[in-house]
Structures are given as C-alpha cells and as structure tokens.
N, C-alpha and C positions, 0 to 999 in steps of 0.2 A: 536645877534639872527641869527639863521640859516635861509638862504634864499633858497627857492626851495621846490617844492612839493615832499613829500615822498610817493611813491606808496605802496600799500599793498605788503607784503612779500618782502620788500626792502632788509632786512638783514636776511637771513635764514640759514646761515652757521652753521654746527654742529661740524666741525673739523677745527682747526686753526693751526695744525701742522701735519707733516707727521707721519705715524705710526712707521717708523723705529727708533730704538734707536740711540742716539747720540754716536759717537765713544768716546773713553776715551780722556780726555784732557791730551795730551802728545806731546812732541816735540822730534825730533831726537838729537838736539843740540842747545845750545843758539845761537841766531842770531839777533843782534840788527837791521839789515836792515829789516828783516821780522817783527820784533816788530813794527818798524816805519810804515811799510806798513799797518799792521793790525790796527794801530791807526786810519787810514783813515776809516776803517770799524766800528770803535767804536765811535769816538768822533768828526768826521767832520760834516759838514752840511748835508752830505749824509749818515751818520753813524747810528748805532743802537740806540745810546742815543737820537739822534734827532727823530728817528722813534718812540721810546717809548713816548717822549714828545708830538709829533704830534698826535699820536693815542689816547693818554689820553685826550689831549685837544679836539679832535673831539668827544670823548665819552661824554664830558661835554656839548658840543653843542647839541648832540642827546638826552641827558637825558630828557629834558622836552617835546620832541616831538616824540621820537621813541625809546622806551626801548630796543627792539631787536637790533637796530643799535648801541646803546650805548654799549650794552653787546658785540657785535661783535668787536667794536673798542678796548674795554678793553682786550678782549681775545687775539687779535692780538698783542696788546702792551705787554702782558705778555710773549708771545713767543719771541718778539723782545728783551725784557729784558733778557730772558734766553740766547739769542745769545750774547748780550752784556757781560753777565757774563762769558760765555764760552770763548769768544775771549779775554777778559781781563785776564783770567787765563792763556791763551796761551801767551799773551804779557809778563806776569810775568815770565813764564817758559823760554821764549826766552831771558830773561835778561833785558827786558824793564820795564818801569814804567807805569802802566795803568791809567794815568791821563786822565782827560776830556779835552784833547788837542791833536791836530794832527799837524804834520809838513807838510806843503805844499809849494813847491817852496822855500825851505830853510827858511821858516818862521813858527814860532810856532803860531798856531791859537787856542785860548782857546774857548771851547764850551760855547755858551750863548744862551739865549732864542730867540734871533733874528734869529737864524737858523731855527726856526719852522715856517712853513707856516700857517698863521692865517686866511686863506680864510674861508669865511662863506657862499659862494655860493656853494650849494650842488653839482651840476654837475662839477664845476671847482675843488672842493675839491677831488672828486673821481678821476677825470682825473689826478690831481696832485699825488694822492696816487699810481695810476697805473704807472705813470712815475717814481716815487720814487722806487717802487718795481722793475721795469725793470732795473733801474740804479744800484740798489743794486746787482741784479743778474749778470749784466754785470761786475761790479767791482769785485765780488767774482770770476767770471770766469777768469778775467785778473790776479787776485792774485794767483789763482790756477796754471796758466801757468808760473808765475814768481817764486813762492815758490816751492822749490824742496823737501820739507819735506813731506813725505807721510802721516804722522799723521795730519798735518795741512790741507793738501789737502782733506783728508777724512772728516774732520770737516766742511770745507767750502762747500764741495759737499752736506753734510747733511743739512747745513743751507740753501743752495739754494732750497732744497726740500720744506722747510717751506715757503720761499719767493715766490715760484711758487704757493703755495696754497693761500697765501695772494693776489697775483696777480689775480688768478682766482676769488676769492671772490669779489675784487674790480671791475673786469670786469663784473661780474654778477650784481653787484649793478648798474653800469653804464648802462648796457643793460636794466635793469628794469626802470631806470630813463628815458631813451630815448624812451621806449615803451609807456610811458604815454602821 
C-alpha cells in the first residue's frame, strides 16, 4: 500500500517526451567498448530497463488511489522503454549483444528485479525518481564525452531531452507534495 497523502493535481503532465524527433539509429563503426558502455545505460541498476520496471511498479501502486499518477508513471515508462529499444539497437550495430546484463569493474552483472526500488513512501519515492533521472542525465553526459561517434552522441543528447522532462515532472510532483 502506498503511504503518503496525494494532493489534488498531483500528476498533471501532458507531455512525457520532447517534441524533437529521435535521430536515426546509426553508428559510424563497430566498437565493442562503446557497446559495453551503453550496456550500463540499458541493463544496470541505473539503466533504462530498471527505469521501465520501476515506473511500471509505481503505476501499480498508484492505480487504486490516483489514476492520473498511475497514467503518468506508465507514460514515462513507455518513453524509457523506447530509450531501451534505441540503445539496444545501437549496441547491436556496435557489434555487442544487447543482453540484460552489464559489465561493471570487470564483472558481468545480470539484471534482476532487486535492482528496482520498491519504496512505498510517496515523498521518498518521488525523491528517488528525481535522483534516478539526475543520475541518468549525468551518465549520458559522461558517455557523450567519452564516445566519439557523432551518431551515438546525437541519440544520447535526444534521450537527455526526455529525461529532463521526466525530471521536471517529478520535481513538480514533489513540489505539490511538499506544499500540502
């Protein structure tokens, strides 16, 4: 059961992704190092697959108490799923295998459900989402600086635009929670 008071107009977002089109899914050349790096963005505890699972889980918590919030979480999850799909296609083009695992410190870490934050305290949940989106943006920016493929850089820049919208939505939710 979700804990915390849900104020009126808690979730009123109407746009969950940036209006600009996504660039084509292309790479300049195969590069296994880039593929390995992008695995962190797809299948790690901070990756897109975790974000999809997290926001779907949160939508289930909101279903019985706040339909608009449940819809918001589902819509954000759909955008995150699109990011997962785009990045997985890039990993394949780079010569990698887009498995649900990532290499960290020379260890293969397979994605699992324990990577999802199952917090049921509403303010803590939204604060966690804010930190997760901030971390995703910071990771993408680090990867843009490292990856010298202009096609991949453009895709990551476009994904950041969506993550910034998600961050703004969560900040608005937290502001409404704290104003009650």
